[in-house]
C-alpha positions in Angstrom: 0.0 0.0 0.0 1.2 3.5 -0.7 2.7 5.3 2.3 1.4 8.8 3.2 4.0 11.6 2.8 4.7 12.8 6.3 6.5 16.0 7.1 8.5 17.1 10.0 6.9 19.4 12.5 7.6 23.1 12.1 8.0 23.7 15.8 11.4 23.3 17.4 11.7 20.0 19.3 8.4 18.6 18.0 8.3 14.9 17.5 8.0 13.8 13.9 4.7 12.4 12.7 4.6 8.6 12.4 4.8 7.5 8.8 1.4 6.6 7.4 0.8 5.8 3.7 3.2 7.7 1.5 7.0 8.1 2.0 8.4 11.5 1.7 8.7 14.9 3.5 7.8 18.5 3.1 8.4 21.5 5.4 7.1 24.6 6.8 7.3 28.0 5.3 10.7 29.6 4.6 11.9 31.5 7.7 12.7 35.2 7.4 16.4 35.9 7.7 19.0 38.7 7.5 18.8 40.4 4.1 21.6 39.9 1.7 23.0 42.7 -0.5 20.2 44.1 -2.6 20.4 43.4 -6.3 19.6 46.1 -8.9 16.2 45.7 -10.5 16.1 45.5 -14.3 14.1 48.1 -16.1 10.8 47.0 -17.5 10.4 46.5 -21.2 7.5 46.3 -23.6 5.7 42.9 -23.7 7.6 40.4 -25.8 6.3 36.9 -26.8 8.1 34.2 -24.7 9.5 32.6 -27.8 11.2 35.8 -28.8 12.8 36.6 -25.4 16.5 37.3 -25.5 18.9 34.9 -23.8 18.6 35.0 -20.0 21.0 37.5 -18.4 22.9 35.1 -16.1 24.5 36.6 -13.0 28.2 35.9 -12.9 29.6 33.5 -10.3 33.1 32.4 -9.8 32.8 29.1 -11.7 31.6 31.1 -14.7 34.9 32.9 -14.8 37.0 29.8 -14.0 35.7 27.6 -16.8 37.8 27.5 -20.0 36.1 29.6 -22.6 37.2 27.2 -25.4 35.3 24.3 -23.7 31.6 25.1 -23.9 29.3 23.4 -21.4 27.4 20.5 -22.9 23.7 20.4 -22.7 21.8 17.7 -20.8 22.3 14.3 -22.5 19.4 13.1 -24.5 17.5 10.2 -22.9 17.9 6.8 -24.4 15.5 6.0 -27.3 12.4 4.2 -26.1 12.4 0.5 -26.4 9.8 -1.0 -28.9 6.5 -1.8 -27.3 5.1 -5.3 -27.5 2.8 -5.8 -30.5 -0.8 -7.0 -30.3 -3.3 -6.9 -27.4 -2.3 -7.9 -23.9 -2.9 -11.6 -23.1 -4.3 -12.3 -19.7 -3.1 -15.4 -17.8 -6.4 -16.3 -16.2 -7.4 -19.2 -14.0 -6.1 -18.1 -10.6 -6.6 -21.0 -8.1 -6.8 -20.9 -4.3 -3.4 -21.1 -2.7 -1.6 -21.1 0.6 -0.1 -18.0 2.0 2.8 -16.4 0.1 5.3 -14.4 2.2 7.7 -11.7 1.2 10.5 -9.8 2.9 10.6 -6.1 2.2 13.9 -4.1 1.9 14.6 -0.4 1.6 18.0 0.5 0.2 19.2 -3.0 1.2 17.9 -2.9 4.8 14.9 -5.0 6.0 11.9 -2.8 6.8 9.1 -5.3 7.1 7.1 -8.1 5.5 4.0 -8.7 3.4 1.9 -11.8 2.6 -1.1 -12.7 0.4 -3.2 -15.7 -0.4 -6.0 -16.6 -2.7 -8.7 -17.7 -0.3 -11.4 -18.8 -2.8 -13.9 -17.6 -5.3 -17.5 -16.5 -5.4 -20.1 -15.2 -7.8 -20.9 -11.5 -8.0 -23.7 -11.2 -10.5 -22.2 -12.3 -13.8 -18.7 -12.1 -12.4 -16.8 -15.2 -11.4 -14.5 -13.6 -8.7 -11.5 -14.8 -6.8 -10.6 -13.3 -3.4 -7.1 -12.2 -2.3 -6.4 -11.3 1.3 -3.2 -9.7 2.3 -1.4 -8.5 5.5 1.9 -6.7 6.1 3.9 -4.6 8.4 6.3 -1.8 7.6 8.9 0.1 9.7 10.1 3.3 8.2 9.8 6.9 9.4 11.3 10.4 9.8 13.1 10.7 13.2 10.6 8.4 14.8 9.9 4.9 13.4 6.4 3.6 14.2 5.3 0.2 12.8 2.6 0.6 10.1 0.2 -2.4 9.6 -1.7 -3.2 6.4 -4.7 -5.3 5.6 -6.6 -5.6 2.4 -9.2 -7.7 0.6 -9.5 -7.7 -3.2 -12.1 -9.4 -5.4 -11.4 -9.6 -9.1 -12.7 -11.3 -12.2 -11.0 -14.7 -12.7 -10.9 -14.2 -16.5 -10.0 -10.5 -16.9 -8.3 -9.9 -13.6 -10.2 -6.6 -13.3 -11.2 -5.6 -9.8 -14.8 -5.8 -8.5 -14.2 -4.8 -4.9 -11.3 -3.6 -2.9 -10.8 -2.5 0.7 -7.5 -1.6 2.5 -6.9 -0.5 6.0 -3.6 0.9 7.2 -2.9 1.6 10.9 0.0 3.6 12.3 0.5 5.3 15.7 -3.1 4.6 16.8 -4.7 6.0 13.7 -6.2 4.4 10.6 -6.6 5.2 7.0 -9.2 3.2 4.9 -9.9 3.0 1.2 -12.9 1.1 -0.1 -13.8 0.8 -3.8 -16.8 -0.8 -5.5 -16.4 -1.3 -9.3 -18.8 -1.6 -12.2 -18.2 -1.8 -15.9 -18.2 2.0 -16.3 -17.3 3.5 -12.9 -15.9 3.1 -9.4 -17.5 4.3 -6.2 -14.7 5.1 -3.7 -14.9 5.9 0.0 -11.9 7.2 1.9 -11.9 7.4 5.7 -9.3 9.1 7.9 -10.3 9.3 11.6 -13.7 11.1 11.6 -13.3 12.3 8.0 -15.2 10.5 5.3 -15.1 11.3 1.6 -17.0 9.6 -1.2 -15.9 9.9 -4.8 -17.3 8.6 -8.1 -15.1 8.1 -11.1 -16.3 7.3 -14.6 -14.0 5.1 -16.7 -13.1 6.2 -20.3 -13.2 2.6 -21.4 -13.4 -0.8 -19.8 -12.8 -1.1 -16.0 -8.9 -0.9 -15.6 -6.6 -2.9 -13.4 -6.0 -1.9 -9.8 -2.8 -0.1 -9.1 -1.4 2.0 -6.2 0.5 4.9 -7.6 2.7 2.8 -9.8 1.9 5.3 -12.6 3.3 8.3 -10.7 6.3 6.9 -9.0 5.4 6.2 -5.4 5.9 3.1 -3.3 3.5 0.2 -3.6 4.2 -2.3 -0.8 1.7 -5.0 -1.9 3.6 -7.5 -4.1 0.4 -9.1 -5.4 -0.4 -5.9 -7.3 2.7 -6.5 -9.5 1.9 -10.2 -9.8 -1.6 -9.3 -11.1 -0.1 -6.7 -13.4 2.2 -9.0 -15.3 -0.5 -11.7 -15.4 -2.6 -9.1 -17.2 -0.1 -9.0 -20.0 1.8 -12.3 -19.8 3.5 -11.6 -23.2 3.8 -7.9 -22.7 1.5 -5.0 -23.7 -0.2 -1.9 -22.4 -2.4 -2.2 -19.3 -5.0 0.3 -18.2 -4.8 1.1 -14.5 -6.7 3.0 -11.8 -5.1 4.5 -8.7 -7.4 4.7 -5.7 -5.1 7.2 -3.9 -4.9 9.7 -6.8 -8.3 8.7 -8.0 -7.2 8.7 -11.6 -6.6 6.5 -14.6 -3.4 5.9 -16.6 -1.4 3.3 -18.4 1.7 1.2 -17.8 3.7 -0.7 -20.4 4.7 -4.3 -19.6 7.5 -5.5 -21.8 8.0 -9.0 -23.2 9.6 -11.2 -20.5 13.3 -12.2 -20.6 14.3 -15.7 -19.6 16.6 -15.8 -16.6 17.5 -17.9 -13.5 16.6 -17.0 -10.0 18.4 -18.2 -6.9 15.9 -19.3 -4.2 16.5 -21.5 -1.2 20.0 -22.4 -2.4 18.8 -23.6 -5.9 18.4 -22.0 -9.2 14.9 -21.6 -10.6 14.0 -21.0 -14.3 12.3 -17.6 -14.3 10.8 -14.8 -16.4 11.8 -11.2 -15.8 9.3 -8.4 -16.7 10.2 -4.7 -17.0 7.4 -2.2 -16.3 7.5 1.4 -17.4 5.2 4.4 -17.6 3.9 5.5 -21.0 7.1 7.6 -21.4 9.3 4.6 -21.0 10.6 5.5 -17.6 11.3 2.4 -15.6 9.0 1.7 -12.7 9.7 -1.9 -11.6 11.2 -5.2 -12.5 9.1 -8.3 -11.7 10.4 -11.9 -11.6 8.1 -14.9 -11.7 8.8 -18.7 -11.9 8.7 -19.8 -15.5 6.5 -22.9 -15.0 4.1 -22.0 -12.1 4.1 -18.2 -12.5 4.8 -18.0 -8.8 6.0 -14.5 -7.8 9.6 -14.4 -6.7 10.8 -10.8 -6.6 9.7 -7.2 -7.2 12.2 -4.3 -7.4 10.9 -0.8 -7.7 13.5 1.1 -9.8 14.9 4.2 -8.1 12.6 4.0 -5.0 14.9 1.7 -3.1 12.1 -0.9 -2.4 12.6 -4.6 -3.1 10.3 -7.4 -2.1 11.7 -11.0 -2.2 9.9 -14.3 -1.7 10.4 -15.6 1.9 9.4 -18.7 3.9 6.7 -18.9 6.5 7.6 -17.2 9.9 9.2 -14.2 8.3 6.7 -12.0 10.3 8.1 -13.4 13.5 11.7 -13.3 12.4 11.4 -9.6 11.6 9.3 -8.7 14.7 12.2 -6.8 16.3 13.9 -5.1 13.4 14.9 -1.5 13.8 13.5 -0.3 10.5 14.9 2.6 8.5 14.9 6.3 9.3 14.5 8.1 6.0 15.6 11.5 7.4 19.3 11.2 6.4 18.6 10.1 2.9 15.8 12.5 2.0 16.5 15.4 4.3 20.1 16.4 3.6 21.8 19.3 5.4 23.2 21.8 2.9 26.9 22.6 3.1 25.9 26.2 2.5 23.0 27.7 4.5 21.0 30.5 2.7 19.2 32.8 5.1 17.1 34.1 2.2 16.9 31.4 -0.5 14.1 33.1 -2.5 16.7 35.8 -3.3 19.2 33.5 -4.9 19.8 34.3 -8.6 22.4 31.6 -9.3 23.3 28.2 -8.0 25.8 25.6 -9.0 26.0 22.3 -7.2 27.3 18.7 -7.5 24.3 16.4 -7.2 23.7 12.7 -6.9 20.1 11.6 -6.8 18.4 8.2 -6.7 14.8 8.4 -7.8 12.1 6.6 -9.5 10.5 8.0 -12.7 12.5 11.1 -13.4 15.7 12.9 -14.4 17.2 16.4 -14.0 15.5 18.6 -16.5 16.9 21.0 -19.0 14.2 23.3 -17.8 13.8 26.7 -19.2 11.1 29.4 -18.9 11.5 33.2 -19.0 13.5 34.2 -16.0 14.5 30.6 -15.0 17.1 28.3 -16.6 18.5 25.0 -15.5 20.8 22.5 -17.1 22.7 19.5 -16.0 26.0 17.8 -17.1 27.0 14.4 -15.9 25.8 10.8 -15.8 22.2 9.7 -16.4 21.2 6.1 -15.9 18.0 4.4 -14.8 17.2 5.6 -11.4 20.5 7.5 -10.8 21.7 11.0 -11.7 25.2 12.1 -10.9 26.8 15.3 -12.1 26.6 19.1 -11.8 23.5 21.2 -12.0 23.4 24.9 -13.0 20.4 27.0 -12.0 19.8 30.7 -12.9 16.8 32.7 -11.7 16.4 36.4 -12.3 13.5 38.9 -12.1 11.2 38.9 -15.1 11.6 41.7 -17.7 8.1 41.4 -18.9 5.2 43.1 -17.1 2.5 40.9 -15.7 -0.4 42.8 -17.3 -2.4 40.2 -19.2 -6.1 40.9 -18.3 -8.1 38.4 -16.3 -10.1 36.4 -17.2 -7.7 35.0 -19.8 -8.8 35.8 -23.4 -5.6 34.5 -25.1 -5.9 31.4 -27.1 -4.2 28.6 -25.2 -1.7 26.7 -27.4 -2.8 23.2 -28.4 0.1 21.6 -26.5 -1.0 23.4 -23.3 -4.7 22.6 -23.4 -4.3 19.4 -21.5 -3.1 21.5 -18.6 -6.6 22.8 -18.2 -8.1 19.4 -17.7 -8.7 17.4 -14.4 -6.3 14.6 -13.7 -5.0 12.3 -11.1 -4.9 14.3 -7.9 -6.1 17.4 -9.7 -9.8 17.4 -9.1 -10.5 20.7 -10.7 -14.0 19.6 -11.6 -14.9 19.1 -8.0 -17.7 21.7 -7.5 -16.6 23.1 -4.0 -13.0 23.4 -5.3 -14.0 25.2 -8.5 -16.4 27.5 -6.6 -13.7 28.4 -4.1 -11.2 29.2 -6.8 -13.6 31.5 -8.7 -14.5 33.2 -5.4 -10.8 34.0 -4.7 -9.9 35.1 -8.2 -13.0 36.9 -9.5 -11.9 40.5 -8.6 -8.4 40.1 -10.1 -7.4 42.6 -12.8 -4.7 40.4 -14.3 -3.9 36.7 -14.7 -0.9 37.2 -12.4 -3.0 38.7 -9.7 -5.5 35.8 -9.9 -2.7 33.2 -9.7 -1.1 35.1 -6.9 -4.3 35.2 -4.9 -4.8 31.5 -5.3 -1.2 30.9 -4.3 -1.7 32.9 -1.1 -4.8 30.9 -0.2 -3.0 27.6 -0.6 0.0 28.9 1.2 -2.1 29.7 4.3 -3.3 26.1 4.6 -1.9 24.2 7.6 1.1 22.1 6.8 1.0 18.4 7.8 0.2 14.8 6.7 -1.7 14.7 3.5 -2.6 12.6 0.5 -1.5 13.7 -3.0 -4.9 15.1 -3.8 -6.2 18.6 -4.4 -9.6 17.7 -3.1 -8.1 16.1 0.1 -6.1 19.2 0.8 -9.1 21.5 0.3 -11.5 19.4 2.4 -9.0 18.7 5.3 -7.4 22.2 5.3 -4.0 20.5 5.6 -1.4 20.0 2.9 2.2 19.1 2.3 4.3 20.4 -0.6 2.8 17.9 -3.1 -0.8 18.2 -2.1 -0.5 22.0 -2.0 1.0 22.1 -5.5 -1.9 19.9 -6.7 -4.5 22.1 -5.1 -2.9 25.2 -6.7 -2.9 23.5 -10.1 -6.6 22.5 -9.7 -7.6 26.0 -8.7 -5.8 27.6 -11.6 -7.3 25.2 -14.1 -10.8 25.8 -12.5 -10.5 29.5 -13.4 -9.2 28.9 -16.9 -5.4 29.2 -16.4 -3.3 26.3 -17.6 -1.1 25.0 -14.7 1.5 22.2 -14.3 3.4 20.6 -11.4 7.2 20.9 -11.2 8.8 18.4 -8.9 12.4 18.3 -7.7 14.4 19.2 -4.7 14.7 22.6 -2.9 16.5 24.3 -0.1 14.1 24.5 2.9 15.2 25.5 6.4 18.8 24.6 6.0 18.2 21.3 4.2 17.8 19.9 0.7 14.5 18.1 0.5 12.0 16.6 -2.1 9.8 19.5 -3.1 6.9 20.4 -5.5 5.9 23.8 -6.9 3.7 25.0 -9.8 4.0 26.9 -13.1 1.0 28.8 -14.4 0.6 29.9 -18.1 -0.5 33.6 -17.7 -0.9 34.5 -21.4 1.1 34.5 -24.6 3.2 37.6 -23.6 4.1 36.1 -20.2 4.2 32.4 -20.6 4.9 29.9 -17.8 5.4 31.6 -14.5 6.4 29.8 -11.2 4.6 29.9 -7.9 5.5 28.0 -4.7 2.5 27.5 -2.4 4.8 26.1 0.3 7.2 29.1 0.5 4.7 31.8 -0.8 7.0 32.8 -3.7 4.9 34.2 -6.6 6.1 35.2 -10.1 9.6 33.9 -9.4 11.3 31.2 -7.4 14.8 31.4 -6.2 17.6 29.4 -7.7 17.5 27.1 -4.7 14.7 25.2 -6.6 16.2 22.3 -8.7 13.7 20.9 -11.1 13.3 17.2 -12.0 11.7 16.0 -15.2 8.8 13.5 -14.6 9.8 13.4 -11.0 8.9 10.3 -9.0 9.8 9.0 -5.6 13.2 10.4 -4.4 15.2 7.9 -2.4 18.5 9.5 -1.8 19.8 13.1 -2.1 23.3 14.3 -2.2 23.9 18.0 -2.9 27.1 20.0 -2.5 26.8 23.7 -3.4 29.9 24.8 -5.3 28.9 28.4 -5.9 26.0 30.8 -5.7 24.9 34.4 -6.1 24.3 36.9 -4.6 27.1 36.4 -2.0 26.9 38.0 1.4 27.9 41.6 1.6 31.7 41.7 1.4 32.3 44.2 4.2 30.3 46.0 6.8 31.4 49.0 9.0 33.5 48.3 12.0 35.9 50.1 14.2 39.2 50.1 12.3 41.6 50.4 15.3 44.3 48.2 16.5 43.3 45.9 19.3 43.0 47.9 22.5 43.3 44.9 24.8 47.0 44.6 25.5 48.9 41.4 24.8 49.4 39.5 28.0 46.6 41.2 29.8 44.2 39.0 31.7 40.9 40.5 33.1 38.7 38.9 35.7 35.0 39.9 35.8 32.3 39.1 38.3 28.9 38.1 36.8 25.8 39.2 38.7 22.2 38.4 38.3 19.7 40.6 40.2 22.5 41.8 42.4 23.7 38.3 43.4 27.0 37.0 42.1 26.5 33.9 40.0 29.9 33.4 38.5 33.1 34.7 37.1 34.5 35.4 33.6 38.1 35.6 32.7 39.6 36.6 29.4 43.1 37.3 28.1 45.0 38.3 24.9 47.9 35.9 24.4 50.5 35.1 21.8 50.8 36.5 18.3 51.3 34.2 15.3 51.2 34.5 11.6 48.3 32.8 9.6 48.1 33.2 5.8 50.6 36.0 6.0 48.6 37.9 8.5 49.3 38.5 12.2 46.6 37.1 14.5 46.2 37.3 18.3 45.1 34.6 20.6 42.2 35.5 22.8 40.9 33.0 25.4 37.7 33.5 27.4 36.2 31.3 30.1 32.9 31.7 32.0 31.8 29.7 35.1 28.2 30.3 36.1 26.3 28.6 38.9 22.6 28.2 38.0 19.6 26.3 39.3 20.6 23.2 37.4 24.2 23.3 38.4 27.5 24.8 37.2 28.0 25.6 33.5 31.4 26.3 31.9 31.8 28.1 28.6 35.2 28.4 27.0 36.3 30.1 23.8 39.7 29.8 22.1 40.0 32.4 19.4 42.3 33.8 16.7 41.7 37.5 16.1 42.9 40.0 13.5 44.8 43.0 14.8 41.4 44.9 14.8 39.8 42.3 17.0 37.8 40.6 14.2 37.4 36.8 14.3 39.5 34.4 12.2 38.9 31.1 14.0 37.0 30.2 17.2 36.6 27.0 19.1 33.6 27.3 21.5 33.0 24.7 24.2 30.0 24.5 26.6 29.8 22.2 29.5 26.8 21.6 31.8 25.9 18.8 34.2 24.9 16.5 31.3 27.5 16.9 28.5 30.2 18.9 26.8 29.6 20.3 23.3 32.3 21.9 21.1 31.9 23.9 17.9 34.5 25.2 15.5 34.0 28.4 13.5 36.3 29.4 10.7 35.7 32.8 9.1 36.4 33.3 5.4 36.1 36.2 3.0 32.3 36.2 2.9 31.2 33.0 4.8 31.7 31.4 8.2 32.3 27.6 8.2 30.7 25.9 11.2 31.6 22.3 12.2 30.6 20.4 15.4 33.5 19.4 17.6 37.1 20.5 17.5 40.2 19.3 15.7 41.3 15.8 16.8 37.8 14.8 17.9 35.9 12.1 16.0 32.8 14.3 15.7 34.9 17.0 14.0 36.6 14.7 11.6 33.3 13.0 10.5 31.1 16.1 10.3 30.5 18.2 7.2 31.2 21.9 7.6 28.3 24.1 6.8 28.8 27.6 5.5 26.7 30.7 6.5 26.9 34.2 5.0 29.3 36.4 7.0 30.6 39.9 6.2 34.1 41.1 7.1 33.8 43.6 9.9 31.4 41.5 11.9 32.3 40.8 15.5 31.7 37.4 17.2 29.5 37.7 20.3 28.4 34.6 22.2 25.7 35.6 24.8 27.2 33.2 27.3 30.6 35.1 27.2 30.0 38.8 27.9 33.8 39.4 27.6 33.2 39.2 23.8 31.1 42.3 24.1 33.9 43.9 26.3 36.4 43.2 23.6 34.2 44.8 20.9 33.1 47.8 22.9 36.7 48.4 24.1 37.6 49.4 20.5 35.5 52.6 20.7 37.8 55.7 20.4 37.4 58.4 23.0 39.7 60.9 21.6 38.4 64.5 20.9 36.7 64.7 17.5 35.9 61.0 17.3 32.6 59.7 16.0 29.7 59.5 18.5 27.7 56.7 16.8 29.0 53.4 15.5 26.8 50.9 13.5 28.2 47.5 14.5 27.5 44.0 13.3 27.6 40.9 15.4 27.5 37.2 14.7 25.4 35.3 17.2 26.4 31.6 17.1 23.2 30.2 18.6 21.1 31.8 15.8 23.9 31.4 13.2 23.1 34.8 11.8 24.3 38.4 11.9 22.6 41.3 13.7 23.1 45.0 13.5 23.2 47.3 16.5 23.9 51.0 17.0 26.3 52.0 19.7 26.3 55.6 20.9 29.0 57.3 22.9 27.6 59.1 25.9 29.1 61.3 28.5 31.8 60.6 31.0 30.2 59.8 34.4 30.8 58.4 37.8 30.3 54.6 37.8 30.0 52.4 40.9 31.8 49.0 40.6 29.3 47.0 42.5 26.0 45.5 41.4 23.1 47.9 41.2 20.4 46.0 39.3 18.6 44.5 42.3 15.4 42.7 41.4 13.2 44.8 43.6 14.5 48.0 42.1 13.9 46.7 38.6 10.4 45.7 39.5 9.7 49.2 40.9 11.2 50.9 37.8 9.1 48.8 35.5 6.0 49.5 37.5 6.8 53.2 37.5 7.2 53.2 33.7 3.8 51.5 33.4 4.9 49.3 30.5 7.0 46.2 29.8 10.3 46.7 28.0 11.3 44.4 25.2 13.9 41.8 26.3 17.5 42.7 25.5 19.4 40.6 23.0 21.4 38.3 25.1 19.4 35.0 25.2 21.4 31.9 24.5 19.8 31.3 21.1 20.5 34.9 20.1 16.9 35.4 18.9 15.6 37.9 21.4 14.1 41.2 20.5 15.7 44.6 20.8 14.5 47.8 22.6 14.9 51.4 21.6 18.0 53.2 22.6 18.0 54.3 26.2 17.5 57.9 27.1 20.6 59.7 28.2 20.9 59.7 31.9 20.8 62.9 34.0 24.3 64.4 34.1 26.2 63.5 37.3 28.2 66.0 39.4 31.8 66.2 38.3 34.2 64.0 40.2 37.9 64.2 40.0 39.3 61.4 37.9 41.6 58.9 39.7 45.3 59.2 38.9 46.4 56.6 36.3 49.1 54.6 38.2 49.7 50.9 38.3 50.3 49.0 41.5 53.3 46.6 41.6 52.5 43.0 42.5 54.4 40.6 44.7 55.7 38.4 41.9 58.7 39.8 39.9 57.2 38.8 36.5 53.7 40.1 37.1 52.1 43.5 37.4 48.7 43.8 39.1 46.8 46.9 37.8 43.5 48.1 38.9 41.3 50.8 37.2 40.4 52.0 40.7 44.0 51.6 42.0 42.9 49.2 44.8 39.7 47.4 44.1 38.3 46.1 47.4 37.2 42.5 47.9 34.4 43.6 50.1 31.1 45.1 49.0 32.2 48.6 49.8 31.3 50.9 46.9 34.2 52.1 44.7 33.8 54.6 42.0 35.6 55.7 38.9 35.0 58.0 36.0 34.2 56.2 32.7 32.5 56.9 29.4 28.9 55.6 29.1 28.3 53.6 25.8 24.6 53.0 25.0 23.2 50.5 22.4 19.8 50.2 20.8 19.7 46.5 21.9 19.6 47.2 25.6 23.3 46.7 26.5 25.2 49.4 28.3 29.0 49.7 28.7 31.3 51.8 30.7 34.7 52.4 29.1 37.7 53.8 31.1 40.5 55.9 29.6 42.7 52.9 29.3 40.4 51.2 26.8 39.0 48.7 29.3 35.3 48.0 29.7 34.9 48.0 33.5 31.2 47.3 33.6 28.4 45.9 31.4 24.7 46.1 32.3 21.8 44.4 30.7 19.0 46.1 32.7 16.0 44.0 31.4 17.7 40.8 32.4 19.3 42.0 35.6 22.7 41.0 34.4 25.9 42.8 35.2 29.6 42.2 34.4 32.0 44.0 36.7 35.7 44.2 36.3 37.4 42.8 39.5 41.1 42.4 38.6 43.6 42.9 35.9 46.8 41.0 35.6 49.6 41.5 33.0 52.4 39.1 32.3 55.8 40.4 31.1 56.7 37.1 29.5 
């Protein structure tokens, strides 16, 4: 039985849905991210027919320049010529007799995932039909993150002579829920009832010819885990031929081609059996399955679905018990693949080049081209496997979207089929057609109509769904495939040709199987893309890789080699040499609501040369005592002479575990890898790149000395700037944020905690409003608040004399910004310049370039300088 496409939950930490009927995954909407450098918008031109459009203006990326000009890129290889179809009508091998139970072992990508069995229990009369009865059972263990056994039971009655179905019922249970399909056939139609929980839908489908064979999505490239369906299929054309088929899931008709069998030998039970091997394709010649039966008895021996990874082999009784404790297969790693480059704003990508390797059933990478989008592929194409390099370009359209709605243009003959209902595209369903017209009727242009429909589908809840427009509409829930089918059906219902584009796309940091839509908006506009999962309308980013006749994707491997636009090369920063002296170690106390909760130490160490550039060692360590115990955070860093990051190893230890992460900063990216050099996790992990602009400071919220390092760069000389736009990289969020730092007045500062909880509560109550939280949460995603009002000017206080105190050790000098900082709680004061930020942080900078205090008022956090040590070595 077909397995329902489940998707991972959008919410962080949510448990994945147990896999029901269709294997696959889709994802939530694209998350907003830090904007990349804005690209210039092309000027609009007069409408030009699509066939006369000039070549696409491709954005230049580095590989474009590096490729030899004398060696042009080849186009996508032509698919092999179709093999000749068997001649004559299909011959049915009738006369099925009652049998014992036949058992099969199911494998996915070579790993056992379950079992299936069937038996012919007897025959009965249904009117004029002499019917045989097949009962089947099975269990399957596959899933995404969580593997929950799925059980299958079915009953099939079919004509003994024609093998056409008369009645079919299937029930699949998974995770406490059930899905049921029941079909009653006549010579001209089928009445079908689907039940999911409390939902019940009845559908009537009229056949164009005689009643077709029963098939579960074999036409459109999804898994069918009932081996007897393939056995009946080859019995329906024992010498080869075309077979009409009906899919109860997509509720549509189609055809498969069964080719003349080849004689072979099959090894079973330690002996070779004379066998016949049947190839099954769709009507385009794309391989769907290979079926092997015994030559003399026509006993089913093996079914292999090409490209899907599923294989079913004949087994002995008891296989259900022998496989009772198998682990199953988690499909997450094969179908949800982390990208080596993470795009914060993938819909803005104009160019992508990537090395790809994809196993799939019923498809290949397309030489796909419409106005504004172009893709081509070079490499190896064989049945079920594609390996090579894909090039994608996507730029804003140069043609205005001004074709009036309703569409009056004559639809080209080759596109007229894209107006008709089809499998999963129930555009004739009255409630669907009515809803589409209701949404689109006020639109002035075809683009506006398609965009409104796209917005409606985009707003549907994302979750488990069947590949059916009607199902998505009635349930209000859809995944990428069912949303695409619903958008197609709605466009067709209002007279706009539409087609599904399947492939893979970048979603939330991963490459995943995906589906989107192209709508024909008129002769001057042509095909235009819409993605009802991400909300993109009129253009999709180059992170969409199209597949031709896409089927079930088994494995994905994508390595991005280049892309555009790149991150901004450089952002403003304080171009001063590092103000933290080499050999200087500072000790800070960390306070929460006036109570000391820990200590931070930081020091600038040795200088070394990396890539012909001097870099400084900067080590920071924080020990915090919290409710759940002590946590230790350490950072080992290499800094440029201006205090900008080159490489950082960050370690965090709590009562449960220690985690390390390595950050390497390049020209316009930061490469992040779990672990540190020498550890197994580091050596095995793939680095992931994120946009990063030169001039951005590294600021982990668990180490406030990072902020002290950055703010200490602010110049206080007469005539210096008073405002500094600064950019910080927050590792928890893996993104950059901008803040504005303003230089205030010099004032008297007390080096003891002042943010007592009771005082904060009184201040908030007096203000009569709740302030936004300052930006120092561990994940880096907290909100910012407006810049703090300048404080009332304090009375002038004489500035302490700048002298250092000599320590007891001959090779160490102990210096204190207050000359002699007390260890008691007695208040000590010093003059320091107040630095204010729009994110809620406040700093006090002394004349030696040291941050002596940091306050985060809304969180009650303070960092207070307690001691400074300098080594002469």
